[in-house]
C-alpha positions in Angstrom: 0.1 -0.1 0.1 2.5 2.6 -1.1 1.8 4.0 -4.4 0.1 7.4 -4.7 -3.4 6.0 -5.2 -2.9 3.5 -2.3 -1.4 6.2 -0.1 -4.6 8.2 -0.7 -6.3 5.0 0.3 -4.5 4.8 3.7 -5.7 8.5 4.3 -9.1 7.4 3.2 -9.1 4.6 5.7 -8.1 6.8 8.6 -10.9 9.2 7.6 -13.3 6.2 7.8 -12.0 5.1 11.1 -12.4 8.6 12.6 -15.6 9.0 11.1 -16.8 5.8 12.7 -15.4 6.8 16.1 -17.0 10.2 15.8 -20.3 8.8 14.7 -20.3 6.3 17.6 -19.5 9.0 20.1 -22.6 11.2 18.6 -25.0 8.2 18.6 -24.2 7.3 22.3 -24.9 11.0 23.3 -28.1 10.9 21.2 -29.0 7.8 23.2 -28.3 9.4 26.4 -30.4 12.4 25.4 -33.4 10.3 24.4 -33.2 8.6 27.7 -32.9 11.7 29.8 -35.3 13.9 27.9 -38.0 11.3 28.5 -37.4 11.2 32.2 -36.7 14.9 32.4 -38.7 16.6 29.9 -37.3 20.0 30.9 -33.9 19.1 29.5 -35.5 18.8 26.0 -37.3 22.2 26.2 -33.8 23.8 27.3 -32.2 22.5 24.2 -35.0 23.8 22.0 -35.0 27.1 23.7 -31.1 27.4 23.1 -31.5 26.5 19.4 -34.5 29.0 19.2 -32.5 31.9 20.9 -29.9 31.5 18.4 -32.2 31.6 15.4 -34.1 34.5 16.8 -31.2 36.7 17.5 -29.4 35.8 14.0 -32.7 36.7 12.2 -32.8 40.1 14.1 -29.2 40.8 13.3 -29.8 40.1 9.6 -32.9 42.3 9.6 -31.2 45.2 11.5 -33.7 45.3 14.2 -31.3 45.0 17.1 -27.5 46.2 17.0 -25.2 43.2 16.6 -23.2 43.9 19.7 -26.2 44.0 22.1 -27.9 40.9 20.3 -24.6 38.8 21.0 -24.7 40.0 24.7 -28.3 39.2 25.0 -27.8 35.6 23.6 -24.9 34.9 25.4 -26.7 35.8 28.8 -29.8 33.7 27.7 -27.8 30.8 26.6 -25.7 30.9 29.9 -28.9 30.9 32.0 -30.2 28.0 30.0 -27.0 25.8 30.4 -26.8 26.6 34.2 -30.4 25.4 34.6 -29.5 22.2 32.6 -26.4 21.5 34.7 -28.5 22.0 37.9 -31.0 19.4 36.7 -28.2 16.9 35.8 -26.3 17.5 39.0 -29.3 17.3 41.3 -29.9 13.8 39.7 -26.6 12.3 40.1 -25.3 13.2 36.6 -22.1 15.0 35.8 -22.5 18.4 34.2 -21.1 17.4 30.7 -23.0 13.9 30.6 -24.9 14.8 27.5 -21.8 15.8 25.6 -20.2 13.3 23.1 -17.3 11.3 24.5 -14.8 11.5 21.7 -11.7 9.3 22.0 -9.6 12.4 21.2 -10.7 15.5 23.1 -8.3 17.6 21.0 -9.9 17.3 17.7 -13.3 15.6 18.6 -12.2 12.5 16.5 -12.1 14.5 13.4 -8.3 14.3 13.0 -8.0 18.0 12.3 -7.2 20.9 14.5 -8.5 24.3 13.2 -6.1 27.1 13.9 -7.5 30.1 15.8 -4.8 32.4 14.1 -6.0 31.7 10.7 -2.9 29.9 9.6 -4.6 26.9 8.4 -5.7 23.5 9.8 -3.2 21.1 11.2 -3.3 17.2 11.6 -4.0 16.1 15.1 -1.6 13.9 16.9 -4.3 11.1 16.8 -4.3 11.3 13.1 -0.5 11.1 12.8 -0.6 8.1 15.3 -3.2 6.4 13.0 -1.0 7.1 10.0 2.2 5.8 11.4 0.3 2.7 12.5 -0.8 2.1 8.8 2.5 3.0 7.4 4.3 0.6 9.7 1.8 -2.2 9.1 2.6 -1.8 5.4 6.2 -1.5 5.7 7.0 -5.2 6.5 9.3 -4.0 9.3 9.3 -6.4 12.3 11.7 -4.6 14.6 10.7 -4.7 18.1 11.4 -1.6 20.5 12.7 0.4 17.5 11.5 4.0 18.0 13.9 5.7 15.8 17.4 7.3 16.5 16.7 7.4 20.1 16.8 3.6 20.2 20.3 3.5 18.6 22.8 2.7 21.5 26.3 3.7 20.4 27.6 2.2 23.6 27.5 -1.1 22.4 30.2 -0.5 20.2 33.9 -0.8 21.4 35.6 2.4 22.0 39.3 1.1 21.4 40.8 1.1 17.9 41.7 -2.4 16.5 42.3 -2.4 12.9 43.3 -5.9 12.6 40.2 -7.1 14.3 37.6 -4.6 13.0 39.2 -3.6 9.6 39.1 0.2 10.4 41.5 2.6 11.9 39.3 4.4 14.0 37.3 2.7 16.9 34.0 1.1 16.1 32.1 3.5 18.5 33.5 6.5 16.7 32.7 5.0 13.3 29.2 4.4 14.3 28.6 7.8 15.9 29.6 9.3 12.5 27.5 6.8 10.5 24.4 7.8 12.9 25.0 11.5 12.3 25.0 10.9 8.6 21.9 9.0 8.9 20.2 11.8 10.9 21.0 14.2 7.9 19.6 11.6 5.5 16.3 11.9 7.3 16.2 15.5 7.6 16.9 16.0 4.1 15.2 13.1 2.6 13.1 14.8 0.0 16.3 16.6 -1.5 17.1 14.8 -4.8 20.7 15.6 -4.2 20.8 13.3 -1.3 22.1 9.9 -2.2 20.9 6.3 -1.3 22.8 4.3 1.5 24.7 1.1 1.4 25.5 -0.5 4.7 28.1 -3.2 4.7 29.9 -4.9 7.6 29.8 -8.3 9.6 26.6 -9.8 10.9 25.3 -8.2 14.1 27.0 -4.8 13.7 23.5 -2.9 13.6 23.0 -2.4 9.9 19.5 -3.6 9.9 18.6 -1.8 13.2 19.9 1.4 11.7 17.8 1.0 8.7 14.9 0.4 10.8 15.8 3.7 12.8 15.7 5.6 9.6 12.3 4.0 8.7 10.8 4.8 11.9 11.8 8.6 11.8 10.5 8.9 8.2 7.2 7.1 9.0 6.7 9.5 11.9 6.9 12.1 9.1 4.3 10.4 7.0 6.6 8.9 4.3 6.0 5.5 2.9 8.6 2.8 3.7 8.8 -0.8 2.4 11.2 -3.5 3.9 12.5 -6.8 2.0 15.0 -9.3 2.6 16.8 -9.7 -0.7 15.5 -13.3 -1.2 12.0 -12.1 -0.3 12.3 -9.0 -2.9 13.3 -11.2 -5.7 10.6 -13.7 -4.9 8.2 -10.9 -5.3 9.6 -9.8 -8.5 9.6 -13.4 -9.8 5.9 -13.7 -8.9 5.0 -10.7 -10.7 6.9 -11.4 -13.8 5.8 -15.1 -14.3 2.4 -15.1 -12.5 0.7 -12.0 -12.9 0.3 -12.4 -16.7 -1.6 -15.8 -16.3 -3.7 -14.9 -13.3 -6.3 -12.1 -13.7 -6.8 -11.9 -10.1 -3.0 -11.4 -9.3 -2.5 -8.2 -7.5 0.3 -6.3 -9.2 0.5 -3.7 -6.3 3.3 -5.7 -4.5 5.7 -5.0 -7.4 4.5 -1.4 -8.0 5.2 -0.6 -4.3 8.8 -1.6 -4.7 9.1 0.9 -7.4 7.2 3.6 -5.8 7.5 3.6 -2.1 9.5 6.6 -0.7 12.0 4.4 1.0 13.0 1.0 -0.1 15.0 -1.1 2.3 16.8 -4.3 0.9 18.3 -6.3 3.6 20.8 -9.0 3.3 21.8 -8.3 -0.3 23.9 -11.5 -1.4 21.9 -14.0 0.4 19.6 -14.4 -2.8 20.3 -17.2 -5.3 22.7 -15.5 -7.8 21.3 -15.7 -11.5 21.8 -13.2 -14.3 18.0 -12.5 -14.2 18.1 -11.3 -10.8 20.9 -8.9 -11.5 18.9 -7.5 -14.3 15.9 -7.1 -12.1 18.0 -5.4 -9.3 19.4 -3.1 -11.8 16.0 -2.2 -13.3 14.6 -1.4 -9.7 17.6 0.8 -9.0 17.5 2.7 -12.3 13.8 3.1 -11.8 14.1 4.5 -8.4 16.8 6.7 -8.9 15.5 8.3 -12.2 12.1 8.9 -10.4 13.6 10.5 -7.2 12.6 14.1 -8.3 9.2 15.2 -7.4 8.9 12.7 -4.8 11.5 10.8 -2.8 12.4 7.3 -4.1 15.5 6.6 -1.8 16.9 3.1 -1.3 18.8 1.4 1.7 20.8 -1.6 0.9 22.4 -3.7 3.6 24.8 -6.5 3.2 27.2 -8.8 5.2 29.6 -9.1 2.2 32.7 -7.0 2.3 32.8 -4.4 -0.5 35.5 -6.1 -2.5 33.6 -9.3 -2.6 30.3 -7.5 -3.3 31.6 -5.8 -6.4 32.9 -9.1 -7.4 29.7 -10.8 -6.7 27.4 -8.4 -9.0 28.3 -7.2 -12.5 29.9 -3.9 -13.2 26.4 -2.4 -14.1 25.1 -2.8 -10.5 28.4 -1.8 -9.0 28.3 1.5 -11.3 24.8 2.3 -10.0 25.9 1.6 -6.3 29.3 3.5 -6.5 27.6 6.5 -8.3 24.1 6.7 -6.7 24.8 5.5 -2.9 26.9 6.6 0.0 28.6 3.7 1.4 29.0 3.0 5.0 31.1 0.4 6.8 29.8 -1.0 10.0 32.2 -2.5 12.4 32.3 -3.9 16.0 31.4 -7.2 17.8 28.2 -9.2 17.4 25.5 -6.8 19.3 23.2 -9.7 19.7 25.7 -11.9 21.3 26.4 -8.9 23.8 22.7 -8.6 24.5 21.9 -12.0 25.3 
């Protein structure tokens, strides 16, 4: 659910969810009114009088029979007296003063998802809407990274602070290395929509945080409303295979999974190099990279690739066209350190 039309569908689903919540609150409020108005008829009369007063004074203002200022003051006084009477009836019978008001799940926006600006600067999305959007984006991202809340979850203290070039393959300490990578990844998210910002390639041994870092970036971007799609390399190529060889023979086949690979704003390809090596798969990968790089203009089409294969082997593993795309369109980061998963056990 990543293409422009499907992104619209996500927003439509959220709107529908909010409409259902709002309607439920309104229906429950109406049921309360029907019950209490039957038991205490004066409550119904008060509501009618409030509506009647508003209509009467609005008509008077339009016809010019009373000054607007005095009409407003008189209307406010009348309505205030009626509200006090209603509150007295409710409280004297054991009900809270706001009992007849709809109980919306979100008190900030009354389950509309929109907060209107009092300064006239335009409406803004409520935090409840943003949370629903994040939930939908996460559910459609294929990400399964428990406890990842973004960059705040990334712990650089898990990386050794002492340099050991023989052991880690870099001259600086793994901690100093990862702190620099983390800062660059922050810059990547902050400037995500800039076509000049390159894609990212993470390489390094197993357990050094490549996948988790990609997940941190994904979470930060989803919080900002960007679409994200995660695949391991084998799963990516299987999806492509199914699209190429099954969609043409099956009228019920949904091609959106393949379109999403091309059109999601961030595509994460994890564990590149673990897929079965075939010329067809190299061609497919090249086609995907070319399509995403060429379309990274009006809307972001960034890609993050992670691999456990060292760069020299990776460039021997894939043909020179793919190597050319990676070296030309990706910033390359080497992760180093001990296996974090064994440290956390």
